[in-house]
C-alpha positions in Angstrom: -47.9 41.9 98.5 -47.3 45.6 99.3 -45.7 47.7 96.6 -44.0 51.0 95.9 -46.0 52.8 93.3 -45.0 55.7 91.1 -47.9 57.6 89.4 -46.5 60.3 87.2 -47.8 62.8 84.7 -47.5 66.3 83.3 -48.6 69.4 85.2 -52.3 69.6 85.7 -53.1 66.0 84.8 -54.8 65.3 88.2 -52.1 63.6 90.2 -53.1 65.3 93.5 -56.8 64.6 92.8 -56.0 60.9 92.3 -54.1 60.9 95.6 -57.0 62.5 97.4 -59.4 59.9 95.8 -57.1 57.1 97.1 -57.1 58.6 100.6 -60.9 58.9 100.5 -61.3 55.3 99.4 -59.1 54.0 102.2 -60.8 56.2 104.8 -64.3 55.4 103.6 -63.5 51.7 104.4 -62.3 52.5 107.9 -58.5 52.6 107.1 -56.0 55.3 108.0 -53.5 56.8 105.6 -50.4 58.8 106.1 -50.0 61.7 103.7 -46.8 63.6 102.9 -45.8 66.5 100.7 -42.5 68.5 100.4 -41.9 71.7 102.3 -41.0 73.4 99.0 -44.7 73.2 98.0 -45.7 76.4 99.7 -49.2 76.5 98.1 -51.8 76.3 100.8 -49.2 75.7 103.5 -49.7 72.2 105.0 -52.6 71.3 102.8 -52.9 69.5 99.5 -55.3 71.2 97.1 -56.6 70.7 93.6 -57.6 73.1 90.9 -61.2 71.8 91.1 -61.6 72.2 94.8 -60.9 69.2 97.1 -58.1 69.7 99.6 -56.7 68.0 102.7 -54.3 68.6 105.5 -51.1 66.5 105.2 -49.6 64.5 108.1 -46.0 65.6 107.4 -44.2 68.1 105.2 -40.7 66.8 104.4 -37.4 68.3 103.4 -34.5 66.6 101.8 -32.8 66.1 105.2 -35.7 64.1 106.7 -35.3 60.4 107.2 -38.7 59.3 105.9 -38.4 55.7 107.2 -37.8 57.2 110.7 -40.7 59.7 110.3 -43.1 57.1 109.1 -42.0 54.5 111.6 -42.6 56.9 114.5 -46.1 57.8 113.2 -46.9 54.1 112.6 -46.0 53.2 116.2 -48.4 55.9 117.5 -51.3 54.8 115.3 -51.1 52.2 112.5 -52.2 53.1 109.0 -52.8 51.1 105.9 -51.1 53.2 103.2 -48.6 56.0 102.7 -49.3 58.7 100.0 -46.7 61.1 98.8 -47.5 64.2 96.7 -44.9 66.0 94.5 -42.6 63.0 94.8 -40.1 64.4 92.3 -38.8 66.4 95.2 -37.8 63.4 97.2 -34.1 62.6 97.4 -32.9 59.2 96.0 -32.2 58.1 99.6 -35.7 59.0 100.6 -37.1 56.9 97.8 -35.1 54.0 99.2 -36.5 54.8 102.6 -40.0 54.5 101.2 -39.1 51.1 99.8 -38.0 50.1 103.3 -41.4 51.2 104.6 -43.0 48.9 102.0 -40.9 45.9 103.0 -40.8 46.5 106.8 -44.5 47.3 107.4 -45.9 45.5 104.4 -48.1 48.5 103.4 -48.3 50.2 100.0 -46.6 53.5 99.3 -48.0 55.5 96.5 -45.9 58.4 95.2 -47.3 61.0 92.8 -45.2 63.4 90.8 -43.5 64.7 87.7 -41.1 62.7 85.6 -39.5 65.7 83.9 -39.0 69.4 84.6 -40.0 72.3 82.3 -36.8 71.9 80.3 -37.8 68.3 79.4 -34.9 66.9 81.5 -34.9 65.0 84.8 -33.7 68.4 86.1 -32.3 67.1 89.3 -35.6 65.4 90.1 -33.7 62.6 91.7 -36.9 61.4 93.4 -38.5 60.8 90.1 -35.4 59.2 88.6 -35.0 56.8 91.6 -38.7 55.9 91.5 -38.5 55.1 87.9 -35.6 52.8 88.8 -37.0 50.9 91.7 -40.8 51.3 92.0 -42.8 48.0 91.6 -45.5 49.7 89.6 -45.2 52.7 87.4 -48.2 54.3 85.7 -48.6 57.5 83.6 -51.5 59.7 84.4 -52.5 61.1 81.0 -53.7 64.6 80.0 -54.1 66.5 76.8 -52.3 69.5 75.2 -54.0 72.8 74.2 -53.9 71.4 70.6 -55.7 68.2 71.6 -52.7 65.8 71.4 -51.4 63.8 74.4 -49.4 66.2 76.7 -46.1 64.8 78.1 -44.1 68.1 78.5 -44.3 70.7 81.3 -43.9 74.2 79.9 -43.1 77.2 82.1 -44.5 80.6 81.2 -43.5 83.9 83.0 -45.9 86.7 82.4 -47.3 84.7 79.5 -43.9 84.1 77.8 -42.6 80.6 77.3 -39.2 80.0 79.0 -36.9 77.0 78.7 -34.3 77.9 81.3 -34.1 78.9 84.9 -34.2 77.2 88.3 -36.3 74.0 88.8 -38.1 75.5 91.7 -39.5 79.0 91.2 -41.4 80.6 94.0 -44.1 83.1 93.2 -42.7 86.5 94.3 -46.0 88.3 93.6 -44.4 90.4 90.8 -44.2 87.8 88.0 -47.1 85.6 86.9 -45.7 82.0 86.9 -47.7 79.5 85.0 -47.1 75.9 84.0 -48.9 74.1 81.2 -49.0 70.5 80.1 -48.3 70.4 76.4 -47.3 67.9 73.7 -43.8 67.6 72.3 -44.8 69.4 69.0 -46.2 72.4 70.8 -43.2 72.5 73.2 -40.8 72.6 70.2 -42.9 75.3 68.5 -42.9 77.4 71.7 -39.2 76.9 72.1 -38.5 77.9 68.5 -40.7 81.0 68.8 -43.3 79.7 66.4 -46.2 80.0 68.9 
């Protein structure tokens, strides 16, 4: 049975790398995949990329206004594929997650969505895509990583010019003036940064 999968984890845990590995495995066996990412992810334009090197051109960059069932249906009619892969799935709308579930049930192919569960404030932060995936996905798996202190990292921390910040917009585009960095850290370190102890 085809399923809707949600693979989530903190920043830098290797979500995109795992997506690329899944794509490679399908294609190595002669199957096609359909890969999506949000237009808000302006890094490398229409490519997915990883910190350790591998990258790939995506099939479609979506905005919140796109009907993903329609987009995927049209692509499927032109050339069938065996799996849909979505990077940065937290930026999906709740409606788009429902549309991905429709893809699973209509075409009987798996849809694997990779993304964050929480924002840098440790809230869902309007990540309605992640919230809806947690509600309806058939299979939910955490991709684990470690904090700078060695504990399990579950928090996403934002640093501007090296200084920890716990407020601001969910999406912050690099303006070339401020160094924007995200780190996966544990709840203890997050609290210490927030309280100014680190």
